[in-house]
C-alpha positions as CSV (number, residue, x, y, z in Angstrom):
1,M,8.6,-1.6,9.3
2,T,11.2,-4.0,7.9
3,T,12.6,-3.4,4.4
4,M,10.9,-6.6,3.3
5,T,7.5,-5.4,4.5
6,R,8.0,-2.0,2.8
7,E,8.9,-3.7,-0.4
8,R,5.9,-6.0,-0.2
9,L,3.6,-3.0,0.5
10,L,5.0,-1.2,-2.6
11,S,4.7,-4.3,-4.8
12,E,1.1,-5.2,-3.7
13,A,0.0,-1.5,-3.9
14,E,1.3,-1.4,-7.5
15,H,-0.6,-4.5,-8.3
16,L,-3.8,-3.3,-6.8
17,M,-3.5,0.1,-8.4
18,R,-3.0,-1.5,-11.8
19,E,-5.8,-3.9,-11.3
20,K,-8.4,-1.7,-9.7
21,G,-7.2,1.8,-10.7
22,Y,-5.9,4.5,-8.4
23,S,-9.3,5.8,-7.2
24,A,-10.7,2.3,-6.4
25,F,-7.6,1.1,-4.5
26,S,-7.7,1.4,-0.7
27,Y,-5.5,0.9,2.3
28,A,-8.1,-1.5,3.6
29,D,-7.5,-3.7,0.5
30,L,-3.7,-3.5,0.9
31,S,-3.8,-4.2,4.7
32,K,-5.8,-7.4,4.1
33,I,-3.3,-8.6,1.5
34,V,-0.2,-7.7,3.4
35,G,-1.5,-8.6,6.8
36,I,-0.9,-5.4,8.7
37,T,-3.2,-2.7,10.0
38,K,-4.2,0.3,8.0
39,A,-2.7,2.4,10.7
40,S,0.7,0.8,10.1
41,I,0.5,1.6,6.4
42,H,-0.5,5.2,7.1
43,H,2.4,5.6,9.5
44,H,4.8,5.0,6.7
45,F,2.8,6.2,3.7
46,P,0.4,9.0,5.0
47,T,-1.4,9.3,1.7
48,K,-2.0,7.2,-1.4
49,D,-0.2,9.9,-3.4
50,I,3.0,9.4,-1.4
51,L,2.7,5.6,-1.7
52,A,2.1,5.8,-5.5
53,K,5.1,8.0,-6.0
54,K,7.4,5.5,-4.3
55,W,6.9,2.9,-7.0
């Protein structure tokens, strides 16, 4: 994953979590917005907790 993709994932995840709330946010939502597979997201951020702690 490029640094740019990682930064975009973190930015979009933050936006989704603020908009929908942590429990309603999903990797499916994030993958549609960023344009990568859920598996790619899970490879770098195995859980939502890990992703949330990065931003």
